[in-house]
C-alpha positions in Angstrom: 58.8 -29.7 -123.3 55.7 -28.6 -121.3 52.6 -27.5 -123.1 52.0 -24.3 -121.2 51.7 -20.9 -122.8 54.9 -18.9 -123.2 54.9 -15.3 -121.9 58.0 -13.2 -122.3 58.2 -9.9 -120.4 61.1 -7.6 -121.5 62.2 -4.6 -119.5 63.7 -1.6 -121.5 64.5 0.4 -118.4 67.8 0.9 -116.6 69.4 1.7 -120.0 68.5 -1.8 -121.4 66.5 -0.3 -124.2 69.3 2.2 -125.0 71.9 -0.5 -125.4 69.9 -3.4 -126.9 67.5 -3.8 -129.9 64.4 -4.7 -127.9 62.3 -5.2 -131.0 64.7 -7.8 -132.3 64.5 -9.7 -129.0 60.8 -9.5 -129.2 60.9 -11.0 -132.7 63.0 -13.9 -131.5 60.5 -14.8 -128.8 57.5 -14.4 -131.2 58.9 -16.1 -134.3 61.1 -18.8 -132.9 59.1 -19.7 -129.8 55.5 -18.5 -130.5 55.6 -16.5 -127.3 53.4 -13.6 -126.3 55.7 -10.6 -125.6 55.2 -7.6 -123.4 57.6 -4.7 -123.1 57.8 -2.2 -120.2 60.2 0.6 -119.4 59.7 -0.1 -115.7 58.8 -3.8 -115.5 59.6 -4.1 -111.8 56.8 -1.5 -111.1 54.2 -3.1 -113.4 52.4 -5.6 -111.2 49.5 -5.7 -113.6 51.6 -7.4 -116.3 52.6 -10.3 -113.9 49.0 -10.7 -112.7 47.9 -11.3 -116.3 50.4 -14.0 -117.2 50.3 -17.7 -116.5 52.2 -20.7 -117.6 55.8 -20.3 -118.8 57.0 -16.8 -117.8 60.3 -15.4 -118.9 61.4 -12.1 -117.4 64.2 -10.5 -119.3 65.4 -7.7 -117.1 67.8 -7.5 -114.2 69.7 -10.2 -112.4 67.6 -13.1 -111.0 69.0 -12.1 -107.6 67.4 -8.7 -107.8 63.7 -7.7 -107.1 62.6 -11.2 -106.4 59.5 -10.0 -104.6 58.5 -7.8 -107.6 58.9 -10.7 -110.0 57.0 -13.5 -108.3 54.4 -15.5 -110.2 51.5 -17.7 -109.3 51.9 -21.3 -108.2 50.6 -22.5 -111.6 53.3 -20.7 -113.4 57.0 -21.4 -114.0 59.4 -18.4 -113.9 62.7 -18.0 -115.6 64.8 -14.8 -115.3 67.1 -13.6 -118.1 69.9 -11.3 -116.9 70.1 -8.4 -119.4 71.2 -5.6 -117.0 74.0 -7.0 -114.8 74.9 -9.8 -117.1 75.2 -7.7 -120.3 74.8 -4.0 -120.4 76.6 -3.2 -117.1 79.5 -5.6 -117.7 80.2 -5.1 -121.4 80.9 -2.3 -123.9 80.4 -3.3 -127.5 76.7 -2.8 -128.6 77.1 -5.5 -131.3 78.5 -8.0 -128.8 75.8 -7.1 -126.2 73.1 -7.7 -128.7 74.5 -11.1 -129.6 74.7 -12.0 -125.9 71.1 -10.8 -125.2 69.8 -13.0 -128.0 71.7 -16.0 -126.7 70.6 -15.5 -123.2 66.9 -15.0 -124.2 67.0 -18.3 -126.2 68.7 -20.0 -123.2 66.0 -18.7 -120.8 63.1 -19.7 -123.1 64.5 -23.2 -123.8 65.1 -23.7 -120.1 61.6 -22.7 -118.9 59.9 -24.8 -121.6 61.6 -27.9 -120.3 60.6 -27.3 -116.7 57.5 -28.6 -115.1 55.5 -27.7 -112.1 56.9 -28.9 -108.8 55.0 -31.6 -107.0 54.6 -31.0 -103.3 55.2 -33.8 -100.8 51.8 -34.9 -99.3 52.5 -36.9 -96.2 51.2 -36.9 -92.7 53.7 -34.8 -90.8 54.5 -34.8 -87.0 55.1 -31.4 -85.5 56.5 -32.9 -82.2 60.1 -32.1 -81.4 62.7 -34.4 -79.9 65.4 -33.0 -77.6 68.3 -35.3 -76.7 70.1 -34.1 -73.6 68.8 -32.8 -70.3 71.3 -30.2 -69.5 70.8 -26.4 -69.6 70.7 -26.4 -73.4 68.2 -29.3 -73.7 66.0 -27.9 -70.9 66.0 -24.4 -72.5 65.2 -25.8 -76.0 62.4 -27.9 -74.6 60.9 -25.0 -72.7 61.1 -22.6 -75.7 59.5 -25.1 -78.1 56.7 -25.9 -75.5 56.2 -22.2 -75.0 55.4 -22.0 -78.8 52.8 -24.7 -78.2 54.7 -27.7 -79.7 54.9 -31.0 -77.9 58.4 -32.0 -76.8 60.0 -35.4 -76.0 63.2 -34.9 -73.9 65.6 -37.8 -73.5 68.3 -37.8 -70.9 70.8 -40.6 -70.4 71.4 -39.9 -66.7 68.8 -40.4 -63.9 68.4 -36.7 -63.3 68.2 -33.5 -65.2 70.7 -30.6 -65.1 73.8 -31.8 -66.9 77.1 -30.3 -65.9 75.5 -27.1 -64.5 74.1 -29.3 -61.7 77.7 -30.2 -60.8 78.8 -26.6 -60.3 78.6 -24.5 -57.3 78.4 -21.2 -59.1 78.2 -20.2 -62.8 79.3 -17.1 -64.7 77.1 -14.0 -64.7 74.0 -14.3 -66.8 72.7 -10.7 -66.7 73.9 -7.2 -66.6 76.2 -5.8 -65.3 77.8 -9.3 -65.6 80.1 -9.0 -62.6 78.5 -11.3 -60.1 78.4 -15.1 -60.3 75.1 -17.0 -59.9 74.3 -19.9 -57.6 74.2 -22.9 -60.0 71.7 -25.0 -58.0 69.1 -22.2 -57.8 69.6 -21.4 -61.5 69.1 -24.9 -62.9 66.5 -26.1 -60.4 64.2 -23.2 -61.3 64.3 -24.3 -64.9 63.9 -28.0 -64.1 60.8 -27.1 -62.1 59.3 -25.2 -65.0 60.0 -28.1 -67.3 58.3 -30.7 -65.0 55.2 -28.5 -64.7 54.8 -28.2 -68.5 52.3 -30.8 -69.8 53.6 -30.4 -73.3 57.0 -31.9 -72.3 57.4 -35.6 -71.7 60.8 -36.6 -70.1 62.6 -39.9 -70.4 65.3 -40.3 -67.8 68.1 -43.0 -67.8 67.2 -43.4 -71.4 69.0 -43.5 -74.8 68.2 -43.4 -78.5 68.1 -46.9 -79.9 67.6 -45.7 -83.5 66.4 -42.9 -85.7 65.0 -43.5 -89.2 63.0 -41.5 -91.7 63.2 -37.8 -92.5 62.1 -34.4 -91.2 58.4 -34.5 -90.3 58.6 -38.2 -90.2 61.5 -39.3 -87.9 60.7 -42.6 -86.2 62.6 -42.7 -83.0 63.2 -45.7 -80.7 63.8 -44.7 -77.1 65.4 -47.3 -74.8 64.7 -46.9 -71.1 65.8 -49.4 -68.3 62.5 -51.3 -68.2 60.7 -50.3 -71.4 61.0 -49.2 -75.0 59.0 -46.6 -76.8 58.6 -45.7 -80.5 57.7 -42.1 -81.2 57.4 -40.0 -84.4 58.8 -36.5 -84.4 59.3 -33.8 -86.9 62.7 -32.4 -85.9 65.5 -33.2 -83.5 67.7 -31.1 -81.3 71.0 -32.6 -80.1 72.0 -31.1 -76.8 74.2 -33.8 -75.5 76.9 -31.5 -74.1 80.6 -31.7 -73.8 83.4 -33.8 -72.5 86.7 -32.4 -71.0 89.8 -33.1 -73.0 91.9 -35.9 -71.4 94.6 -34.0 -69.4 96.8 -37.0 -69.3 97.5 -36.6 -73.0 99.4 -33.3 -72.2 102.6 -35.0 -71.1 104.5 -32.0 -69.9 101.9 -31.2 -67.2 102.1 -34.7 -65.6 98.4 -35.0 -64.8 97.6 -38.1 -62.8 101.1 -38.2 -61.3 100.4 -35.8 -58.5 97.0 -35.4 -56.7 97.5 -31.6 -56.5 97.5 -31.3 -60.3 93.8 -31.2 -61.2 91.5 -29.9 -64.0 89.0 -27.1 -63.8 86.1 -29.5 -63.8 87.6 -31.3 -60.8 88.1 -28.0 -59.1 84.4 -27.2 -59.7 83.5 -30.3 -57.7 85.8 -29.4 -54.9 84.3 -25.9 -54.7 80.7 -27.2 -54.8 81.5 -29.7 -52.0 82.8 -26.9 -49.8 86.4 -28.0 -49.8 88.6 -25.7 -47.7 91.9 -26.6 -49.3 93.5 -27.3 -46.0 97.0 -25.7 -45.7 97.0 -24.8 -49.4 97.5 -21.1 -50.0 99.0 -20.7 -53.5 97.2 -21.8 -56.7 98.2 -21.7 -60.3 95.9 -21.9 -63.2 97.4 -23.0 -66.5 95.1 -21.7 -69.3 94.9 -23.2 -72.7 96.2 -26.5 -71.3 96.5 -28.6 -74.4 94.6 -26.0 -76.5 95.7 -24.0 -79.5 98.2 -26.9 -79.7 98.5 -29.0 -82.9 99.5 -32.0 -80.7 96.3 -31.8 -78.7 93.4 -29.5 -79.4 94.1 -27.0 -82.2 91.2 -24.6 -81.2 90.4 -22.3 -78.4 87.5 -23.4 -76.2 86.7 -19.7 -75.6 85.1 -20.1 -72.1 88.1 -21.4 -70.1 89.5 -18.0 -69.4 86.3 -16.7 -67.8 85.6 -20.0 -66.0 89.1 -19.8 -64.5 88.6 -16.2 -63.4 85.3 -17.4 -61.7 87.1 -20.2 -59.9 90.0 -18.0 -58.9 87.5 -15.6 -57.3 85.8 -18.5 -55.5 89.2 -19.7 -54.1 89.9 -16.1 -52.9 86.5 -16.1 -51.1 87.1 -19.6 -49.6 90.8 -19.1 -48.6 91.1 -15.5 -47.7 94.9 -15.2 -47.5 95.4 -17.2 -50.7 97.4 -16.2 -53.8 96.1 -17.2 -57.2 98.4 -17.1 -60.3 96.7 -17.3 -63.8 99.1 -18.0 -66.6 97.6 -17.5 -70.1 98.5 -17.4 -73.8 95.8 -14.7 -74.4 93.1 -13.7 -71.9 89.7 -13.9 -73.6 86.8 -12.4 -71.8 84.5 -12.9 -74.7 81.2 -11.1 -75.3 79.8 -9.5 -72.1 82.4 -10.6 -69.7 84.8 -7.7 -69.8 83.4 -6.3 -66.5 83.8 -9.7 -64.9 87.5 -9.7 -66.1 87.9 -6.3 -64.5 86.5 -7.6 -61.2 89.2 -10.3 -61.2 91.9 -7.8 -62.0 90.7 -5.6 -59.0 91.4 -8.5 -56.6 94.9 -8.0 -55.2 95.3 -11.7 -54.5 94.9 -12.7 -58.2 98.0 -12.3 -60.3 97.5 -12.6 -64.1 100.5 -13.0 -66.5 101.0 -13.9 -70.1 103.4 -16.8 -69.8 104.0 -20.4 -70.9 104.3 -23.1 -68.3 107.1 -25.3 -69.7 107.4 -27.8 -66.8 105.9 -28.8 -63.5 108.2 -30.5 -61.0 108.2 -31.5 -57.3 110.1 -33.5 -54.8 108.4 -36.7 -53.5 107.4 -36.3 -49.9 107.5 -32.5 -50.0 104.4 -30.3 -50.4 104.1 -28.0 -53.3 105.3 -27.8 -56.9 107.5 -25.7 -59.0 106.4 -24.2 -62.3 109.0 -23.3 -64.9 107.8 -20.3 -66.9 108.8 -18.8 -70.2 107.5 -16.5 -72.9 105.1 -13.5 -72.7 106.0 -10.9 -70.1 108.2 -13.4 -68.3 110.5 -14.1 -71.3 113.6 -14.0 -69.0 112.5 -17.3 -67.5 111.5 -17.8 -63.9 110.1 -20.3 -61.5 107.0 -20.1 -59.3 106.2 -22.4 -56.3 102.6 -23.2 -55.7 100.5 -25.7 -53.6 98.0 -26.6 -56.3 97.9 -26.5 -60.2 94.7 -26.3 -62.1 94.7 -27.2 -65.8 92.1 -25.4 -67.9 91.6 -28.2 -70.4 89.4 -27.8 -73.4 85.8 -28.6 -74.2 85.2 -31.3 -76.8 81.8 -32.1 -78.3 80.0 -35.2 -77.1 80.1 -36.3 -80.8 83.9 -36.2 -80.7 85.6 -39.5 -81.5 82.5 -41.4 -82.5 82.1 -43.3 -85.7 79.9 -40.9 -87.7 80.0 -41.2 -91.5 81.7 -43.6 -93.9 83.4 -40.8 -95.8 85.3 -39.8 -92.7 86.2 -43.3 -91.6 86.4 -45.4 -94.7 86.7 -49.2 -94.2 89.7 -49.2 -96.5 91.6 -46.7 -98.6 92.4 -43.0 -98.1 90.0 -40.2 -97.3 88.0 -39.2 -100.4 88.0 -35.4 -99.9 90.7 -33.0 -98.9 88.4 -30.9 -96.7 87.8 -33.8 -94.3 89.8 -33.6 -91.1 88.3 -36.3 -88.9 89.4 -37.1 -85.4 90.7 -40.5 -84.5 87.9 -42.8 -83.3 87.7 -43.4 -79.6 88.7 -46.8 -78.3 86.1 -49.4 -79.3 84.3 -47.1 -81.8 83.9 -48.8 -85.1 81.2 -48.9 -87.7 79.3 -51.6 -85.8 80.3 -50.9 -82.1 81.4 -48.2 -79.7 79.6 -45.2 -78.4 76.7 -43.7 -80.4 74.2 -41.0 -79.6 71.8 -40.8 -82.5 72.1 -44.2 -84.1 70.8 -42.9 -87.4 69.6 -45.5 -89.8 71.2 -43.6 -92.7 73.1 -45.2 -95.5 76.0 -42.7 -94.9 76.4 -43.4 -91.2 74.9 -43.3 -87.7 75.9 -39.8 -86.4 76.3 -36.2 -87.4 79.3 -35.5 -89.6 81.9 -33.5 -87.6 84.2 -31.5 -89.8 85.0 -28.6 -87.6 87.4 -29.8 -84.9 85.1 -32.6 -83.9 82.0 -30.4 -83.8 78.9 -31.0 -86.0 79.1 -28.9 -89.1 77.2 -27.8 -92.1 78.5 -24.4 -93.2 80.0 -22.8 -90.2 79.9 -19.2 -91.7 76.6 -19.0 -93.4 74.5 -21.8 -91.7 76.0 -22.3 -88.2 72.9 -23.8 -86.6 72.5 -26.5 -89.3 74.0 -29.9 -89.3 74.5 -32.0 -92.4 71.5 -34.0 -91.4 68.5 -32.0 -92.4 66.1 -31.3 -89.6 68.6 -32.3 -86.9 70.2 -29.5 -85.0 73.2 -29.5 -82.7 73.0 -26.9 -79.9 75.1 -25.7 -77.0 78.4 -27.3 -76.2 77.7 -30.2 -78.5 77.9 -27.7 -81.4 80.5 -25.3 -80.1 82.4 -24.5 -76.9 80.0 -22.3 -74.9 79.2 -20.9 -71.5 75.8 -21.2 -69.8 74.4 -17.9 -71.1 75.5 -18.8 -74.6 74.0 -22.3 -74.3 70.6 -20.7 -73.5 70.8 -18.4 -76.6 71.9 -21.4 -78.7 69.0 -23.5 -77.4 66.5 -20.8 -78.4 68.0 -20.6 -81.9 67.8 -24.4 -82.2 64.2 -24.5 -81.0 63.3 -21.9 -83.7 65.1 -24.0 -86.3 63.2 -27.1 -85.2 59.9 -25.3 -85.4 60.7 -23.9 -88.8 61.6 -27.5 -89.9 58.2 -29.0 -88.9 56.3 -26.2 -90.5 58.2 -26.4 -93.8 57.8 -30.2 -93.7 54.1 -29.8 -93.2 54.0 -27.8 -96.5 56.3 -30.2 -98.3 59.0 -27.6 -98.9 62.8 -27.7 -98.9 63.9 -27.3 -95.3 67.6 -26.8 -95.4 69.6 -23.8 -96.6 70.3 -22.2 -98.9 67.1 -23.4 -100.7 64.7 -23.0 -97.8 61.1 -22.7 -98.9 61.5 -24.0 -102.4 59.4 -26.9 -103.6 61.5 -28.7 -106.3 62.2 -32.4 -105.4 64.2 -34.8 -107.5 63.0 -37.9 -109.4 65.0 -41.0 -110.0 64.4 -43.3 -113.0 65.0 -46.7 -111.6 64.7 -48.2 -115.1 67.9 -46.3 -116.0 69.7 -46.8 -112.7 72.8 -49.0 -112.7 73.0 -49.2 -108.9 76.4 -47.6 -108.9 75.5 -45.9 -105.6 77.4 -42.7 -106.4 74.3 -40.6 -105.5 74.0 -42.3 -102.1 77.7 -41.7 -101.4 78.1 -38.2 -102.7 74.9 -36.5 -101.3 76.3 -34.1 -98.6 73.2 -34.4 -96.5 72.4 -38.1 -96.6 69.2 -37.6 -98.5 69.4 -40.9 -100.4 69.5 -44.3 -98.7 69.4 -47.7 -100.4 66.5 -50.2 -100.5 66.8 -53.9 -100.1 67.9 -54.3 -103.7 70.5 -51.5 -103.4 68.4 -49.1 -105.6 68.5 -45.4 -104.4 65.8 -44.6 -101.9 65.0 -40.9 -101.8 64.0 -39.1 -98.7 62.7 -35.8 -100.1 62.5 -33.9 -96.9 66.2 -34.5 -96.2 67.1 -33.0 -99.6 68.4 -29.5 -100.0 68.1 -29.3 -103.8 71.8 -28.9 -104.5 71.7 -31.4 -107.4 75.0 -33.0 -106.5 73.4 -36.4 -107.0 72.4 -35.3 -110.5 76.0 -34.4 -111.3 77.2 -37.7 -109.9 74.8 -40.0 -111.9 76.7 -41.5 -114.9 73.4 -42.4 -116.7 71.5 -39.2 -116.0 68.8 -41.1 -114.1 68.3 -38.2 -111.6 66.7 -34.9 -112.4 64.5 -32.2 -110.8 61.2 -30.8 -112.1 62.9 -27.5 -112.7 66.6 -28.4 -112.9 68.1 -31.2 -115.0 70.8 -32.2 -117.4 68.3 -31.8 -120.2 67.6 -28.2 -119.2 71.2 -27.3 -118.9 71.9 -29.0 -122.2 69.1 -27.0 -123.9 70.7 -23.8 -122.7 74.1 -24.8 -124.1 72.5 -25.7 -127.5 70.9 -22.3 -127.5 74.3 -20.6 -127.7 75.1 -19.4 -131.2 78.6 -20.5 -132.2 80.5 -17.8 -134.1 81.5 -18.5 -137.7 84.7 -16.4 -137.5 87.8 -18.3 -136.4 89.0 -15.3 -134.4 86.0 -15.4 -132.1 85.5 -17.9 -129.3 82.5 -19.1 -127.4 83.1 -20.0 -123.8 80.6 -21.4 -121.3 81.0 -20.4 -117.7 79.2 -22.6 -115.1 78.8 -20.2 -112.1 77.7 -21.4 -108.7 74.6 -19.3 -107.8 75.7 -19.0 -104.1 79.1 -17.2 -104.4 80.4 -17.0 -108.0 77.2 -15.6 -109.6 76.7 -13.0 -106.9 80.3 -12.0 -107.3 79.7 -11.4 -111.0 76.7 -9.3 -110.1 78.7 -7.2 -107.7 81.4 -6.7 -110.3 78.9 -5.6 -112.8 77.4 -3.1 -110.4 80.9 -1.6 -110.1 80.9 -1.5 -113.9 83.8 -3.9 -114.2 84.0 -5.5 -117.6 84.8 -9.0 -118.8 84.9 -10.8 -122.2 81.8 -10.8 -124.3 82.8 -14.2 -125.7 81.5 -16.0 -122.6 78.0 -17.1 -121.7 77.2 -17.5 -118.0 75.0 -20.4 -116.9 74.2 -20.2 -113.2 74.0 -23.6 -111.4 72.7 -24.6 -108.0 76.0 -26.1 -107.1 79.1 -26.8 -109.2 78.8 -30.4 -108.1 75.5 -30.6 -110.0 77.2 -30.2 -113.4 77.2 -33.7 -114.9 80.2 -34.8 -116.9 78.0 -35.4 -119.9 77.4 -31.7 -120.1 81.0 -31.1 -120.7 81.1 -33.6 -123.5 77.9 -32.1 -125.0 79.3 -28.6 -124.8 82.4 -29.6 -126.7 80.5 -31.5 -129.3 78.3 -28.4 -129.8 81.5 -26.5 -130.7 82.0 -24.7 -127.4 85.7 -23.7 -127.2 86.2 -23.9 -123.5 84.4 -24.4 -120.2 85.2 -22.5 -117.0 83.8 -23.7 -113.7 83.4 -21.0 -111.0 82.6 -22.6 -107.6 83.0 -22.1 -103.9 86.2 -22.4 -102.1 87.0 -26.0 -101.0 89.6 -27.6 -98.7 90.0 -27.6 -95.0 88.4 -24.1 -94.6 85.8 -24.7 -97.3 83.1 -22.1 -98.1 81.0 -24.4 -100.3 77.3 -23.9 -99.4 76.8 -27.6 -100.1 79.9 -28.7 -98.3 81.8 -30.5 -101.1 80.2 -29.7 -104.4 83.2 -27.7 -105.8 85.6 -30.4 -104.7 83.6 -33.1 -106.3 83.5 -31.2 -109.6 87.2 -30.7 -109.5 87.7 -34.5 -109.1 85.4 -35.1 -112.0 87.3 -32.6 -114.2 90.6 -34.4 -113.5 89.1 -37.5 -115.0 87.6 -35.6 -117.9 90.9 -34.0 -118.8 92.4 -37.4 -119.4 89.5 -38.1 -121.8 90.1 -34.9 -123.6 93.7 -35.7 -124.0 92.7 -39.0 -125.7 90.5 -37.0 -128.1 93.3 -34.7 -129.1 91.6 -31.8 -127.3 93.7 -29.7 -125.0 92.8 -30.4 -121.3 93.4 -26.7 -120.7 90.1 -26.0 -122.3 88.6 -27.0 -118.9 89.4 -25.0 -115.8 87.9 -24.8 -112.3 88.4 -21.7 -110.1 87.5 -21.2 -106.5 85.5 -18.0 -106.0 84.4 -16.4 -102.7 81.9 -13.6 -102.6 84.8 -11.2 -101.7 86.5 -12.1 -105.0 84.1 -9.9 -107.0 87.0 -7.6 -108.0 89.0 -10.5 -109.4 86.3 -12.5 -111.2 86.4 -10.5 -114.4 90.2 -10.9 -114.7 89.8 -14.7 -114.0 87.3 -15.0 -116.9 89.4 -12.9 -119.2 92.5 -14.9 -118.3 90.8 -18.1 -119.2 89.5 -16.8 -122.5 93.0 -15.7 -123.5 94.4 -19.1 -122.5 91.9 -20.9 -124.7 92.6 -18.4 -127.6 96.2 -19.8 -127.7 94.6 -23.2 -128.9 92.2 -21.6 -131.2 88.6 -22.7 -131.9 87.3 -26.1 -131.0 88.2 -28.5 -133.9 84.8 -30.1 -133.5 83.1 -26.8 -134.3 80.6 -27.3 -137.1 80.7 -31.1 -137.1 
């Protein structure tokens, strides 16, 4: 326990004082813990109380998710919030039961705060320079934006010139209102390249690649390989703007790409248009949209930009070959975002025919010009044939990270995949753990590239943190992150530049960089004396924060860490803890719970993820939805942080059942820490076998997946678990 003074501030407002015996709570804090207690009927509007307290501060009032600005404390103090309002009086009815809950929660909060210690900030020399990998429109924009904010930028491009794929186009989609007219690609990209070359804060490496990246945010050491030299630089954050590759059209067997020179892809058509090709004697063209896309046998996703790009190319063909006819066959026409007016422009062209139809087959007679397309589905479900001179396949966009060896968990050297939410793509030919194409060459224990869990695109939490990757301080942007058009790439690049700047500034202050814990300052400690070198922490950290030293002991990189605590949950000998979150702290909270003496009353512990499950409980309470007073809620950073020893301790203390409320996992996971809930579910399976050996019913443990939108169900889920435990009766170890 720390030796700091204990201050307990209790709010009696919001009907808390009407439903609870505040004086009794005050007595517990004073007699049992020697705390100094203050009571206010409007604590959130009593700043003078907070100004006068230092040390351990316990605020017993509303949910810790409420009024956080009102209840902030000085840096030399440690704060603990006790949820009397949402957690008790708004979600329960019996005054006697509510009083018992309040006393338990107050003891839990006090025991927790007294075992915490002040966080230690990371004090290292930090680089605020930014590395951009990729010299296309995304990389150029990101570099310009970061330099505009007065940060030095290193830009690395593997080709001998800047511009990326935009430099290969003749025209690009509209980039400004009213979004009807295409833009000359050369003028567009060259103007940006000129600005980049003039900016003294940007240093460009052409015909160069990344030899290796080691370290952590603020301290990334990067080896840049150029044809005749090699450079080592230190940067604070990294933007990956390495672009996209077209899907291999030859894999779409029914379209016979490669067997007829007049069956081409949209990217090949772009080159023909840029080079001024007149399409001699070719008058009829057919675009096959979603070629190989939204197709489980090829690409399961929509690339989102192919429709508008095909409309652009169709209009260019109509300008180039005035008496031409262009057919566009689509599954669904998607003029996303601002491109509705551009879609209308194509519709207004009498030479462009748009139809919802599937192209089932392409055939031709050798030696004869033209091809025949067999159509079905959509508006043409009667079946028909169309004869054209040229077929253009709108194949999909895949990330430059697609098909690379990235992390060990996705490409294990032997055995099956560890987690059901992984959906890795097959490695490209020649790509193995030690060879094949690489971009970043990270010197991370978990692997050399960004994890790619979303259809081959880098991923962290696609809903809540779309700009993040699972490598803290490294941000994918543009088409490397998601299929995008040029305008979207520019927006994406600006967002990535802002994230990169935020990273170096937070690193400079020694704070947590990655969401959802951005700005916090709690870093873990590892007791190497207790460590058994099992390596579970290095394997299970979702963000690669822990490497291994030469003796295979864990090597912590604090500025890669996101404070989820999954490593703490993984460690079998409890060698890992945080200053303000540990197995000991959680254990002290469990021990604070008073076990009922009556056999007809249960005591259930609910570990609730603070990202979805705990907020869902708060929402339910605001709606005055009730749940069993026999439960005690313990919020946790991530369900994956709950160590198995806590389950054994809970049962040995007489707790009758444990319910784990965590984020949704699986292929469409919602876990803010990627796999915490799934890891905990695996641990519980092993624990249930242990319970069976101890003659305890495995059903006393249950894990439920809770999304924020499940707030209306969470009370019933808790009540259902309580009733299922009631069938078995009290824990037979109660009182031993």
